[in-house]
N, C-alpha and C positions, 0 to 999 in steps of 0.2 A: 143102359150101362154108361158110366161116365167115360168121357173121352180123354180127359187130361190126367196127367200123372198125380197131381195133388188131389184131384177128385177121387181117384182110385184109393189113395191113401186115406182120405177122409171117410170113404165108405168102409174100409177095413176097420178103422178106429171106431166108427159108429157101431158096427156089428159087435166088436169086442166089448165096448162099454155097455151095450144093451144086454149082452149075456151076463156081465158082472152085476148089473143092476137087477136083473131078473132073479139071479141067484140070491141076492140079499133080500129082495122082496118076498121070495118064497120062504126063506128062512124066518123072516119076521112073521109072516102069516102062519107058519107052522107053530111058532112059539105062542102066538096069540091063541091059536086053536087049543094048544095043550093047556094053557092057563085056564081058559074057559071050561074045558072038560074037567080039569081037576077041581075047579070051584063048584061045578055042578055035582061032582062026586064027593065033595066036601073033604078033599085031601089037601089040607092047609099047608103042610110041610112041603109037599111037592110044588104047590102053587107059589110059595115064597121063593124057593130056589129058581123056579122058572121065571118068576118076575124079575129077579136080580139079573139074570142073563138077558132077559128081554129089554130091560132098561139100558143095559150096556150097548146092546145091538141097536136100539133105537137112537141112542146118542151118536153112535158111529154113523148110522145111516143119515141122520140129520146133518151131521158135520160134513158128509160127502155130498149133500144136497140130493140124496136119493128120495127122501121124503122131507116134507117141510118141518121146520123146527116146532111150529105150533101144533102140528098133528102129532108129533112125537110127545110133546108135553101133555097134550090132551089125552092120549092113550095111557101114558104113565099115570096121570092123575086119576082117571076113571078106574083103572085096574087096581091101584092102591086103595081107592075108596071102597071098591067091592071086596077086596081082601080084608080090609079092616072090619067090614060088616060081618064077614064070616068068622073072624077071630072072636068077636064079641059073642 
């Protein structure tokens, strides 16, 4: 346990930030899972709608430094490429 007042505050902030980051990461993972399931089931309309919301949430997460910008761009690129293959 921290002994100083500012160390206690830092501990509280760390716990709060960790919970917020975990919430965003689980949301991203569930959206990724939904897109992959809809692509396997060949539900293109559902995948397109989910991809739009995933792209927005990836941009927000990368802006807040929850995930790296390169990882967000890589995921968006790969998923749009897969989606275009299914549309053809």
